[in-house]
C-alpha positions as a printed NumPy array, in Angstrom:
array([[  31.716, -140.509,   65.094],
       [  29.825, -137.873,   67.054],
       [  26.198, -137.492,   66.114],
       [  26.38 , -133.736,   66.656],
       [  25.644, -131.431,   69.538],
       [  22.03 , -130.831,   68.463],
       [  21.055, -134.455,   69.078],
       [  23.129, -134.801,   72.252],
       [  21.7  , -131.55 ,   73.66 ],
       [  18.161, -132.766,   73.048],
       [  18.869, -136.074,   74.789],
       [  20.593, -134.31 ,   77.689],
       [  17.708, -131.863,   78.106],
       [  15.123, -134.625,   78.005],
       [  16.936, -136.622,   80.706],
       [  17.385, -133.603,   82.978],
       [  13.708, -132.694,   82.632],
       [  12.673, -136.261,   83.42 ],
       [  14.814, -136.306,   86.556],
       [  13.566, -132.908,   87.718],
       [   9.92 , -133.79 ,   87.251],
       [  10.403, -137.172,   88.942],
       [  11.699, -135.258,   91.957],
       [   8.677, -132.943,   91.836],
       [  10.704, -129.772,   91.324],
       [   9.926, -126.68 ,   89.253],
       [  12.405, -125.148,   86.805],
       [  12.94 , -122.298,   89.276],
       [  14.037, -124.797,   91.914],
       [  16.367, -126.494,   89.465],
       [  17.829, -123.088,   88.612],
       [  18.533, -122.329,   92.267],
       [  20.634, -125.476,   92.524],
       [  23.213, -124.085,   90.078],
       [  22.508, -120.357,   90.418],
       [  20.779, -119.738,   87.076],
       [  17.349, -118.489,   86.023],
       [  14.344, -120.74 ,   85.331],
       [  14.652, -119.616,   81.703],
       [  18.17 , -121.072,   81.535],
       [  16.91 , -124.386,   82.897],
       [  14.183, -124.25 ,   80.262],
       [  16.74 , -123.692,   77.504],
       [  18.81 , -126.573,   78.818],
       [  15.809, -128.906,   78.903],
       [  14.685, -127.812,   75.429],
       [  18.067, -128.785,   73.994],
       [  19.123, -125.215,   73.214],
       [  22.742, -124.02 ,   73.535],
       [  23.705, -123.293,   77.149],
       [  26.495, -124.156,   79.578],
       [  26.792, -127.891,   80.31 ],
       [  29.823, -128.127,   82.586],
       [  30.398, -131.253,   84.676],
       [  30.051, -129.088,   87.793],
       [  26.547, -128.01 ,   86.783],
       [  25.571, -131.516,   85.749],
       [  26.783, -133.066,   89.008],
       [  24.999, -130.471,   91.146],
       [  21.757, -131.045,   89.232],
       [  22.169, -134.808,   89.57 ],
       [  22.658, -134.368,   93.329],
       [  19.575, -132.191,   93.616],
       [  17.49 , -134.524,   91.476],
       [  18.784, -137.605,   93.337],
       [  19.951, -139.296,   90.145],
       [  21.171, -142.876,   90.318],
       [  24.778, -143.721,   89.463],
       [  23.721, -144.924,   85.997],
       [  21.635, -141.809,   85.373],
       [  24.515, -139.574,   86.463],
       [  26.908, -141.426,   84.172],
       [  24.548, -140.975,   81.201],
       [  24.139, -137.246,   81.953],
       [  27.905, -136.695,   82.149],
       [  28.555, -138.647,   78.944],
       [  25.954, -136.637,   77.055],
       [  27.382, -133.371,   78.386],
       [  30.838, -134.477,   77.265],
       [  29.526, -135.219,   73.773],
       [  27.935, -131.753,   73.589],
       [  31.18 , -130.045,   74.64 ],
       [  33.314, -132.125,   72.277],
       [  31.21 , -131.117,   69.284],
       [  31.122, -127.466,   70.334],
       [  34.907, -127.471,   70.743],
       [  35.339, -128.712,   67.181],
       [  33.45 , -125.648,   65.959],
       [  29.921, -127.033,   65.664],
       [  28.19 , -127.785,   62.4  ],
       [  29.431, -126.798,   58.934],
       [  26.629, -124.23 ,   58.681],
       [  28.245, -121.964,   61.305],
       [  30.214, -120.404,   58.451],
       [  26.898, -119.216,   56.99 ],
       [  25.351, -117.931,   60.232],
       [  24.561, -114.526,   58.713],
       [  22.465, -116.152,   55.964],
       [  20.36 , -118.424,   58.152],
       [  16.733, -117.55 ,   58.78 ],
       [  15.594, -117.714,   62.391],
       [  15.476, -121.339,   63.519],
       [  16.878, -122.77 ,   60.285],
       [  20.152, -123.695,   61.988],
       [  18.071, -125.962,   64.248],
       [  16.723, -127.796,   61.203],
       [  20.232, -128.16 ,   59.762],
       [  21.448, -129.585,   63.067],
       [  18.635, -132.124,   63.175],
       [  19.144, -132.951,   59.498],
       [  22.869, -133.538,   60.041],
       [  22.135, -135.871,   62.96 ],
       [  19.281, -137.808,   61.317],
       [  19.63 , -141.289,   59.863],
       [  16.467, -141.052,   57.762],
       [  14.242, -138.351,   56.296],
       [  10.727, -139.041,   55.024],
       [   9.732, -136.012,   52.932],
       [   6.438, -134.902,   51.393],
       [   6.582, -131.906,   49.05 ],
       [   3.566, -130.359,   47.339],
       [   5.363, -127.289,   45.972],
       [   9.148, -126.969,   45.748],
       [  11.926, -129.512,   45.286],
       [  13.498, -130.338,   48.691],
       [  16.555, -128.218,   49.489],
       [  18.788, -131.272,   49.656],
       [  18.089, -131.902,   45.958],
       [  17.903, -128.366,   44.529],
       [  20.315, -127.392,   41.748],
       [  22.221, -124.089,   42.141],
       [  20.11 , -122.351,   39.454],
       [  16.87 , -123.541,   41.066],
       [  18.036, -122.401,   44.525],
       [  19.174, -119.064,   43.111],
       [  15.723, -118.472,   41.592],
       [  14.045, -119.179,   44.933],
       [  16.361, -116.758,   46.746],
       [  15.599, -113.936,   44.326],
       [  11.88 , -114.726,   44.366],
       [  11.868, -114.441,   48.149],
       [  13.994, -111.26 ,   48.154],
       [  14.142, -109.567,   44.711],
       [  16.551, -106.857,   45.938],
       [  19.034, -109.213,   47.574],
       [  22.653, -108.466,   46.492],
       [  24.18 , -111.018,   44.142],
       [  26.99 , -111.818,   46.596],
       [  24.448, -112.706,   49.273],
       [  22.5  , -114.921,   46.872],
       [  25.744, -116.654,   45.903],
       [  26.458, -117.39 ,   49.554],
       [  23.026, -118.939,   50.013],
       [  23.527, -121.109,   46.946],
       [  26.938, -122.163,   48.272],
       [  25.412, -123.011,   51.651],
       [  22.799, -125.227,   50.023],
       [  25.49 , -127.03 ,   48.02 ],
       [  27.397, -127.704,   51.256],
       [  24.188, -128.999,   52.811],
       [  23.957, -131.601,   50.052],
       [  27.181, -133.278,   51.171],
       [  24.887, -135.174,   53.541],
       [  23.73 , -137.266,   50.58 ],
       [  27.137, -138.929,   50.284],
       [  26.727, -140.716,   53.643],
       [  25.53 , -144.268,   52.804],
       [  24.027, -144.576,   56.316],
       [  21.761, -141.602,   55.621],
       [  18.565, -142.372,   53.687],
       [  15.727, -140.311,   52.231],
       [  12.265, -141.398,   51.136],
       [  10.801, -138.535,   49.081],
       [   7.269, -138.112,   47.773],
       [   6.674, -135.31 ,   45.26 ],
       [   3.318, -134.086,   44.086],
       [   3.3  , -133.608,   40.306],
       [   2.908, -129.866,   40.914],
       [   6.556, -129.777,   42.067],
       [   7.608, -130.913,   38.595],
       [   5.217, -128.643,   36.691],
       [   5.813, -125.359,   38.513],
       [   8.32 , -123.475,   36.329],
       [  10.744, -122.162,   38.934],
       [  13.23 , -120.145,   36.886],
       [  11.79 , -121.147,   33.523],
       [  12.14 , -124.174,   31.213],
       [  15.96 , -124.266,   31.177],
       [  16.245, -124.267,   34.974],
       [  13.511, -126.87 ,   35.29 ],
       [  15.017, -129.175,   32.657],
       [  18.307, -129.179,   34.546],
       [  16.558, -129.607,   37.9  ],
       [  14.453, -132.562,   36.779],
       [  17.394, -134.303,   35.122],
       [  19.272, -133.825,   38.399],
       [  16.323, -135.33 ,   40.305],
       [  16.268, -138.338,   37.996],
       [  19.988, -138.879,   38.507],
       [  19.634, -138.551,   42.282],
       [  16.863, -141.157,   42.27 ],
       [  19.425, -143.742,   41.186],
       [  21.341, -143.38 ,   44.443],
       [  20.844, -146.495,   46.596],
       [  20.099, -144.417,   49.703],
       [  17.427, -142.265,   48.011],
       [  13.883, -143.073,   46.94 ],
       [  12.029, -140.459,   44.885],
       [   8.42 , -141.19 ,   43.967],
       [   5.813, -139.035,   42.27 ],
       [   2.172, -138.594,   43.216],
       [   0.432, -137.717,   39.913],
       [  -2.495, -135.366,   39.488],
       [  -4.558, -138.42 ,   38.515],
       [  -4.073, -140.106,   41.893],
       [  -7.116, -140.686,   44.064],
       [  -7.891, -138.26 ,   46.887],
       [  -5.3  , -138.406,   49.657],
       [  -4.199, -136.524,   52.771],
       [  -1.301, -134.941,   50.939],
       [  -3.619, -132.362,   49.436],
       [  -4.758, -131.39 ,   52.937],
       [  -1.374, -130.819,   54.613],
       [   1.628, -128.568,   54.115],
       [   4.98 , -129.952,   53.019],
       [   6.668, -131.772,   55.905],
       [   9.714, -133.819,   56.838],
       [   9.825, -136.686,   59.34 ],
       [  13.313, -136.979,   60.822],
       [  14.461, -140.188,   62.532],
       [  17.723, -140.56 ,   64.422],
       [  20.404, -143.177,   65.166],
       [  21.571, -144.247,   68.615],
       [  23.679, -141.737,   70.514],
       [  27.298, -142.845,   70.707],
       [  27.624, -141.93 ,   74.387],
       [  24.595, -143.691,   75.847],
       [  23.009, -145.87 ,   73.169],
       [  19.755, -143.926,   73.59 ],
       [  17.618, -143.197,   70.536],
       [  16.083, -139.748,   70.299],
       [  12.369, -139.672,   69.413],
       [  11.558, -138.604,   65.836],
       [  10.699, -135.01 ,   64.936],
       [   8.327, -133.655,   62.287],
       [   9.309, -130.395,   60.602],
       [   6.372, -128.599,   58.96 ],
       [   6.952, -125.718,   56.573],
       [   4.432, -122.904,   57.018],
       [   4.225, -119.414,   55.555],
       [   3.689, -117.879,   58.986],
       [   6.405, -119.873,   60.765],
       [   7.895, -123.36 ,   60.727],
       [   6.82 , -125.984,   63.264],
       [   8.78 , -128.698,   65.053],
       [   6.469, -131.421,   66.371],
       [   7.7  , -134.014,   68.86 ],
       [   4.642, -135.32 ,   70.705],
       [   4.155, -139.009,   69.924],
       [   0.546, -138.523,   68.809],
       [   1.493, -135.7  ,   66.422],
       [   4.43 , -137.608,   64.957],
       [   2.289, -140.719,   64.446],
       [  -0.345, -138.709,   62.59 ],
       [   2.248, -137.458,   60.118],
       [   3.782, -140.928,   59.84 ],
       [   0.357, -142.31 ,   58.943],
       [  -0.188, -139.482,   56.46 ],
       [   3.134, -140.212,   54.772],
       [   2.275, -143.918,   54.546],
       [  -1.091, -143.113,   52.938],
       [   0.502, -140.803,   50.351],
       [   3.193, -143.395,   49.638],
       [   0.494, -145.978,   48.99 ],
       [  -0.824, -144.091,   45.948],
       [   2.561, -142.822,   44.67 ],
       [   4.151, -144.363,   41.593],
       [   7.096, -146.711,   42.102],
       [  10.69 , -145.477,   41.725],
       [  11.219, -146.558,   38.12 ],
       [   7.902, -145.193,   36.864],
       [   8.553, -141.956,   38.728],
       [  12.032, -141.609,   37.249],
       [  10.749, -142.092,   33.72 ],
       [   7.965, -139.565,   34.339],
       [  10.445, -137.009,   35.686],
       [  12.645, -137.49 ,   32.621],
       [   9.651, -137.128,   30.294],
       [   8.732, -133.772,   31.809],
       [  12.383, -132.68 ,   31.631],
       [  12.265, -133.51 ,   27.919],
       [   9.14 , -131.363,   27.565],
       [  10.961, -128.435,   29.146],
       [  13.929, -129.012,   26.819],
       [  11.637, -128.752,   23.777],
       [  10.279, -125.332,   24.793]])
């Protein structure tokens, strides 16, 4: 099964950049080899959509003096990118008009990932939101949004959740108690959402744990919500893409890939996990709060 063009493009771009820099060439010089701008070479190396024909790849490999094995890996990755693009790309293409800038990149990474480690200090993660909860968020963000547009966003999020049915895909989720207490949509919406969370926590490929207000001081109160994405081997080359950290910010989302940055968030997640309740205790706590909402 293809791992998706997003992952293959990132691997292809990383290899081409490595070869170019090993040769001591600038992006402008790489562009001259195939008659494109330095910006196009930059897009290619950043894993963004651009032309990846075998002709281009072979010319770049010639100019970068790639070995036979390196050339073979480049051509296999390019083939994987084209094969996925030919099949129409990811499922989210049908919702292109509803995607915020850059969100399609997150969906591509999410679809390719084998594991997500998620810390949330505000909202329930999108992969676990009920339709009513997601609808409330959409109207909170844009109160004048037409109902049909909101419906499409809710439908998109439901399609996104098909990822949960893949037994090879796992999620380790840490929720601050605030996520459970914040009445998004009111008691009825929250009761349904928390019961849905409790049910999801019984899936073998999901772990949902709560960090209570009574927990000792931890880094989670100092950072924004974030997701650490880890990836499987690429089918074409057997290479493993480095992990990525996605950080949600009010002024713009961040994608962090530097090893030192990723390790800092990995350490932060481990520290928060250390003081979180176990799965069973968390599930019972979630159900108890759902019961409180039901009594209102």
